[in-house]
C-alpha positions as CSV (number, residue, x, y, z in Angstrom):
1,M,110.3,173.0,155.9
2,T,112.2,172.0,152.8
3,D,110.5,170.1,150.0
4,S,112.5,166.8,149.6
5,S,109.9,164.9,147.5
6,T,111.2,163.3,144.3
7,Q,110.3,164.4,140.8
8,G,110.7,160.8,139.5
9,I,113.4,159.0,137.7
10,K,114.5,161.2,134.8
11,T,118.1,160.1,134.4
12,V,119.6,156.6,133.9
13,L,123.4,156.2,133.5
14,H,124.7,153.0,131.9
15,P,128.3,151.9,132.3
16,V,129.7,150.7,128.9
17,S,133.0,149.1,127.8
18,D,132.9,150.4,124.2
19,L,131.5,153.9,124.0
20,D,131.3,154.0,120.2
21,A,129.5,150.6,120.0
22,A,127.1,151.5,122.7
23,K,126.4,154.9,121.1
24,A,125.4,153.1,117.9
25,V,123.0,150.8,119.7
26,Y,121.4,153.5,121.8
27,T,121.0,155.8,118.8
28,A,119.1,153.0,117.0
29,L,117.0,152.2,120.1
30,L,116.1,155.8,120.8
31,G,115.8,157.0,117.2
32,A,117.8,160.1,117.9
33,E,121.4,161.4,117.9
34,P,123.1,162.1,121.2
35,T,122.6,165.5,122.8
36,A,126.0,165.2,124.5
37,D,128.9,163.4,122.8
38,S,132.4,163.3,124.3
39,P,135.0,160.7,124.9
40,Y,134.0,160.5,128.6
41,Y,130.2,160.7,128.3
42,V,127.4,160.3,125.7
43,G,123.9,161.5,126.6
44,F,120.5,161.2,124.9
45,D,117.2,163.0,125.7
46,A,114.2,160.9,125.0
47,A,110.6,161.1,126.1
48,G,111.4,163.3,129.1
49,Q,114.3,161.1,130.3
50,H,118.1,161.5,130.0
51,I,120.0,158.3,129.1
52,G,123.7,158.5,129.7
53,L,126.6,156.2,128.6
54,V,129.6,156.3,130.8
55,P,132.8,154.4,129.8
56,G,134.1,152.1,132.5
57,G,131.4,153.3,134.9
58,G,133.0,156.7,135.4
59,A,134.7,157.8,138.6
60,E,132.3,155.7,140.8
61,G,133.1,152.5,138.8
62,A,129.4,151.5,138.2
63,T,128.9,148.0,137.0
64,S,125.2,148.2,136.4
65,P,122.8,151.1,135.3
66,V,122.1,153.7,138.0
67,T,118.8,155.4,138.1
68,Y,118.8,159.1,139.3
69,W,115.8,160.4,141.2
70,H,115.5,164.1,140.6
71,V,114.9,166.0,143.9
72,P,114.7,169.7,144.8
73,D,117.0,169.3,147.9
74,I,119.7,166.6,147.6
75,E,121.1,167.0,151.1
76,A,117.6,166.7,152.7
77,K,116.8,163.6,150.7
78,L,120.2,162.1,151.5
79,S,119.4,162.7,155.2
80,E,116.0,161.0,154.8
81,V,117.3,157.9,153.1
82,T,120.3,157.5,155.5
83,A,118.0,157.9,158.5
84,A,115.8,155.1,156.9
85,G,118.8,152.8,156.5
86,G,120.5,153.8,153.2
87,K,124.2,154.3,153.1
88,V,125.9,157.1,151.2
89,K,128.2,155.7,148.4
90,E,129.1,159.0,146.8
91,P,128.3,162.3,148.6
92,A,126.6,165.1,146.8
93,H,129.0,167.0,144.4
94,D,128.8,169.4,141.5
95,V,129.2,167.8,138.1
96,G,129.0,171.1,136.3
97,G,126.5,173.9,135.8
98,G,125.3,173.7,139.4
99,R,124.0,170.2,138.9
100,L,124.5,168.1,142.1
101,V,124.6,164.3,142.1
102,A,125.0,161.7,144.8
103,T,124.6,158.0,145.1
104,F,123.6,155.7,148.0
105,T,122.8,152.1,148.5
106,D,119.6,150.5,149.8
107,P,119.8,147.7,152.5
108,D,120.4,145.1,149.7
109,G,123.3,147.0,148.2
110,N,121.5,148.4,145.2
111,V,122.9,151.7,144.0
112,L,120.5,154.6,143.6
113,G,121.2,158.1,142.5
114,L,119.9,161.5,143.4
115,L,120.2,164.6,141.1
116,Q,119.5,168.2,141.9
117,D,119.5,170.9,139.3
118,S,120.2,174.4,140.4
């Protein structure tokens, strides 16, 4: 049997309209410089969480923050949440380095993310 329990919310991605302005605010809030800084993504590691800034909401066009639950088996967890009534928004896909992400909606349309590190 596959372990499909969660490891908690460890990643939150925020869509931003002005990456440089948002980077300044989050740097002040978190008291740390970004650990990833590019024109398409800025990320911070703070207190065991990863906070990401995505201009324009990224490929999925997010309009509000998306929390990513870390799981050991993303496909198993997607199966569980869809069997329970969730709907896949963005299927699991590799975003680099073997990291898989997916998003789904709950019955009220809230977008939730799953993340599996290799």
